[in-house]
N, CA and C atoms as an extended XYZ file, in Angstrom:
210
Properties=species:S:1:pos:R:3:atomname:S:1:resname:S:1:resid:I:1 pbc="F F F"
N         0.852       -1.172        0.000 N   MET     1
C         0.000        0.000        0.000 CA  MET     1
C         0.899        1.236        0.000 C   MET     1
N         0.552        2.169       -0.834 N   GLU     2
C         1.274        3.437       -0.911 CA  GLU     2
C         0.337        4.540       -0.428 C   GLU     2
N         0.909        5.561        0.195 N   TYR     3
C         0.117        6.687        0.675 CA  TYR     3
C         0.631        7.991        0.071 C   TYR     3
N        -0.294        8.910       -0.135 N   ARG     4
C         0.030       10.293       -0.476 CA  ARG     4
C        -0.715       11.161        0.521 C   ARG     4
N        -0.160       12.317        0.769 N   TYR     5
C        -0.648       13.181        1.843 CA  TYR     5
C        -1.065       14.525        1.270 C   TYR     5
N        -2.185       15.052        1.791 N   TYR     6
C        -2.756       16.287        1.278 CA  TYR     6
C        -3.219       17.157        2.434 C   TYR     6
N        -3.381       18.435        2.130 N   LEU     7
C        -3.947       19.369        3.090 CA  LEU     7
C        -5.121       20.054        2.418 C   LEU     7
N        -6.287       19.973        3.051 N   LEU     8
C        -7.495       20.622        2.563 CA  LEU     8
C        -7.600       21.967        3.262 C   LEU     8
N        -7.562       23.036        2.482 N   GLY     9
C        -7.523       24.368        3.073 CA  GLY     9
C        -6.244       24.509        3.861 C   GLY     9
N        -6.331       25.011        5.039 N   GLU    10
C        -5.163       25.089        5.925 CA  GLU    10
C        -5.381       24.285        7.191 C   GLU    10
N        -6.405       23.410        7.178 N   ARG    11
C        -6.786       22.765        8.437 CA  ARG    11
C        -6.867       21.256        8.425 C   ARG    11
N        -7.225       20.633        7.307 N   VAL    12
C        -7.542       19.204        7.338 CA  VAL    12
C        -6.464       18.385        6.623 C   VAL    12
N        -5.608       17.686        7.399 N   PRO    13
C        -4.652       16.784        6.775 CA  PRO    13
C        -5.359       15.496        6.351 C   PRO    13
N        -5.047       15.018        5.162 N   ILE    14
C        -5.701       13.832        4.602 CA  ILE    14
C        -4.632       12.866        4.109 C   ILE    14
N        -4.796       11.584        4.441 N   ARG    15
C        -3.926       10.535        3.914 CA  ARG    15
C        -4.757        9.683        2.965 C   ARG    15
N        -4.283        9.580        1.719 N   VAL    16
C        -4.987        8.790        0.713 CA  VAL    16
C        -4.169        7.533        0.422 C   VAL    16
N        -4.828        6.387        0.484 N   ALA    17
C        -4.187        5.101        0.206 CA  ALA    17
C        -4.373        4.735       -1.262 C   ALA    17
N        -3.317        4.183       -1.851 N   PHE    18
C        -3.343        3.696       -3.230 CA  PHE    18
C        -3.009        2.209       -3.219 C   PHE    18
N        -3.734        1.435       -4.018 N   ASN    19
C        -3.458       -0.001       -4.103 CA  ASN    19
C        -2.293       -0.271       -5.054 C   ASN    19
N        -2.006       -1.539       -5.283 N   GLU    20
C        -0.872       -1.935       -6.119 CA  GLU    20
C        -1.009       -1.466       -7.568 C   GLU    20
N        -2.227       -1.236       -8.023 N   GLN    21
C        -2.467       -0.760       -9.382 CA  GLN    21
C        -2.436        0.762       -9.475 C   GLN    21
N        -2.199        1.432       -8.359 N   GLY    22
C        -2.136        2.885       -8.342 CA  GLY    22
C        -3.485        3.571       -8.244 C   GLY    22
N        -4.519        2.808       -7.890 N   LEU    23
C        -5.862        3.374       -7.752 CA  LEU    23
C        -6.124        3.803       -6.304 C   LEU    23
N        -6.797        4.931       -6.138 N   LYS    24
C        -7.157        5.388       -4.795 CA  LYS    24
C        -8.143        4.396       -4.184 C   LYS    24
N        -7.889        4.031       -2.932 N   CYS    25
C        -8.786        3.061       -2.304 CA  CYS    25
C        -9.271        3.498       -0.924 C   CYS    25
N        -8.903        4.685       -0.482 N   GLY    26
C        -9.403        5.156        0.805 CA  GLY    26
C        -8.757        6.455        1.219 C   GLY    26
N        -9.452        7.186        2.080 N   ALA    27
C        -8.934        8.438        2.622 CA  ALA    27
C        -9.156        8.445        4.125 C   ALA    27
N        -8.179        8.979        4.829 N   GLU    28
C        -8.253        9.068        6.282 CA  GLU    28
C        -7.911       10.489        6.715 C   GLU    28
N        -8.528       10.903        7.812 N   ALA    29
C        -8.247       12.205        8.415 CA  ALA    29
C        -8.342       12.043        9.926 C   ALA    29
N        -7.666       12.904       10.675 N   PRO    30
C        -7.717       12.785       12.137 CA  PRO    30
C        -9.092       13.160       12.689 C   PRO    30
N        -9.483       12.437       13.729 N   ASN    31
C       -10.734       12.695       14.435 CA  ASN    31
C       -10.373       13.335       15.773 C   ASN    31
N       -10.817       14.552       15.994 N   ARG    32
C       -10.480       15.279       17.229 CA  ARG    32
C       -11.031       14.598       18.476 C   ARG    32
N       -12.148       13.923       18.350 N   THR    33
C       -12.774       13.274       19.507 CA  THR    33
C       -11.993       12.047       19.955 C   THR    33
N       -11.636       11.182       19.005 N   THR    34
C       -10.961        9.933       19.356 CA  THR    34
C        -9.442       10.061       19.367 C   THR    34
N        -8.914       11.075       18.673 N   GLY    35
C        -7.466       11.226       18.582 CA  GLY    35
C        -6.820       10.264       17.605 C   GLY    35
N        -7.637        9.626       16.765 N   GLN    36
C        -7.143        8.631       15.816 CA  GLN    36
C        -7.487        9.053       14.390 C   GLN    36
N        -6.776        8.433       13.426 N   LEU    37
C        -7.168        8.602       12.033 CA  LEU    37
C        -8.428        7.782       11.804 C   LEU    37
N        -9.353        8.322       11.023 N   GLU    38
C       -10.565        7.567       10.699 CA  GLU    38
C       -10.812        7.641        9.201 C   GLU    38
N       -11.469        6.613        8.696 N   MET    39
C       -11.806        6.562        7.279 CA  MET    39
C       -12.791        7.674        6.974 C   MET    39
N       -12.480        8.440        5.915 N   ARG    40
C       -13.344        9.547        5.483 CA  ARG    40
C       -13.383        9.525        3.964 C   ARG    40
N       -14.068        8.546        3.401 N   HIS    41
C       -14.095        8.362        1.956 CA  HIS    41
C       -14.650        9.576        1.214 C   HIS    41
N       -15.506       10.351        1.870 N   GLU    42
C       -16.060       11.534        1.204 CA  GLU    42
C       -14.983       12.566        0.873 C   GLU    42
N       -13.845       12.476        1.545 N   LEU    43
C       -12.759       13.416        1.265 CA  LEU    43
C       -12.024       13.112       -0.036 C   LEU    43
N       -12.194       11.906       -0.573 N   MET    44
C       -11.515       11.564       -1.820 CA  MET    44
C       -11.961       12.479       -2.951 C   MET    44
N       -13.239       12.791       -3.020 N   SER    45
C       -13.701       13.692       -4.080 CA  SER    45
C       -13.166       15.094       -3.865 C   SER    45
N       -13.004       15.506       -2.625 N   ARG    46
C       -12.429       16.828       -2.337 CA  ARG    46
C       -10.980       16.890       -2.796 C   ARG    46
N       -10.229       15.799       -2.560 N   VAL    47
C        -8.829       15.753       -2.996 CA  VAL    47
C        -8.753       15.875       -4.515 C   VAL    47
N        -9.665       15.234       -5.210 N   GLU    48
C        -9.649       15.236       -6.672 CA  GLU    48
C       -10.158       16.535       -7.280 C   GLU    48
N       -11.077       17.229       -6.615 N   GLN    49
C       -11.771       18.333       -7.259 CA  GLN    49
C       -11.565       19.708       -6.636 C   GLN    49
N       -11.194       19.781       -5.389 N   SER    50
C       -11.136       21.072       -4.715 CA  SER    50
C        -9.866       21.841       -5.065 C   SER    50
N       -10.011       23.128       -5.388 N   PRO    51
C        -8.821       23.947       -5.620 CA  PRO    51
C        -8.090       24.273       -4.315 C   PRO    51
N        -8.713       23.933       -3.173 N   GLU    52
C        -8.125       24.218       -1.864 CA  GLU    52
C        -7.222       23.097       -1.362 C   GLU    52
N        -6.942       22.093       -2.186 N   VAL    53
C        -6.136       20.951       -1.760 CA  VAL    53
C        -4.744       21.042       -2.362 C   VAL    53
N        -3.761       20.757       -1.522 N   ARG    54
C        -2.391       20.671       -2.033 CA  ARG    54
C        -1.710       19.463       -1.420 C   ARG    54
N        -0.811       18.872       -2.196 N   GLU    55
C        -0.069       17.718       -1.704 CA  GLU    55
C         1.001       18.192       -0.730 C   GLU    55
N         1.192       17.422        0.348 N   ILE    56
C         2.196       17.740        1.359 CA  ILE    56
C         3.038       16.492        1.627 C   ILE    56
N         4.126       16.663        2.343 N   SER    57
C         4.997       15.541        2.692 CA  SER    57
C         4.404       14.748        3.856 C   SER    57
N         4.941       13.554        4.064 N   LYS    58
C         4.510       12.738        5.203 CA  LYS    58
C         4.820       13.452        6.516 C   LYS    58
N         5.976       14.087        6.587 N   ALA    59
C         6.350       14.823        7.803 CA  ALA    59
C         5.378       15.963        8.081 C   ALA    59
N         5.000       16.691        7.036 N   GLU    60
C         4.035       17.779        7.198 CA  GLU    60
C         2.671       17.231        7.599 C   GLU    60
N         2.273       16.101        7.035 N   PHE    61
C         1.013       15.454        7.411 CA  PHE    61
C         1.032       15.115        8.902 C   PHE    61
N         2.108       14.507        9.361 N   THR    62
C         2.239       14.129       10.777 CA  THR    62
C         2.173       15.366       11.671 C   THR    62
N         2.849       16.430       11.278 N   ARG    63
C         2.830       17.676       12.050 CA  ARG    63
C         1.421       18.261       12.094 C   ARG    63
N         0.754       18.284       10.948 N   ARG    64
C        -0.612       18.830       10.893 CA  ARG    64
C        -1.592       17.994       11.711 C   ARG    64
N        -1.419       16.670       11.703 N   CYS    65
C        -2.278       15.807       12.532 CA  CYS    65
C        -2.099       16.138       13.999 C   CYS    65
N        -0.848       16.315       14.430 N   ALA    66
C        -0.582       16.656       15.831 CA  ALA    66
C        -1.234       17.991       16.202 C   ALA    66
N        -1.159       18.967       15.308 N   LEU    67
C        -1.799       20.262       15.557 CA  LEU    67
C        -3.317       20.127       15.641 C   LEU    67
N        -3.883       19.301       14.763 N   THR    68
C        -5.337       19.105       14.740 CA  THR    68
C        -5.826       18.428       16.013 C   THR    68
N        -5.038       17.502       16.536 N   LEU    69
C        -5.479       16.706       17.678 CA  LEU    69
C        -5.150       17.347       19.017 C   LEU    69
N        -4.417       18.429       19.018 N   ASN    70
C        -4.086       19.102       20.288 CA  ASN    70
C        -4.910       20.335       20.503 C   ASN    70
């Protein structure tokens, strides 16, 4: 499984999973209540279509998740 990392606006870090064929198969974002990443498939369309999305590094994703959960 391969992952790519995105930021929606300036607030929502998103991790998108790709299968062996390079197809998107899931999206995850941090949940402030549980403190864990949760499946958020509705964000996949935002990653594909929103002008507010930009790709970020894994390190930046991790940093943004920590900021979101604190």
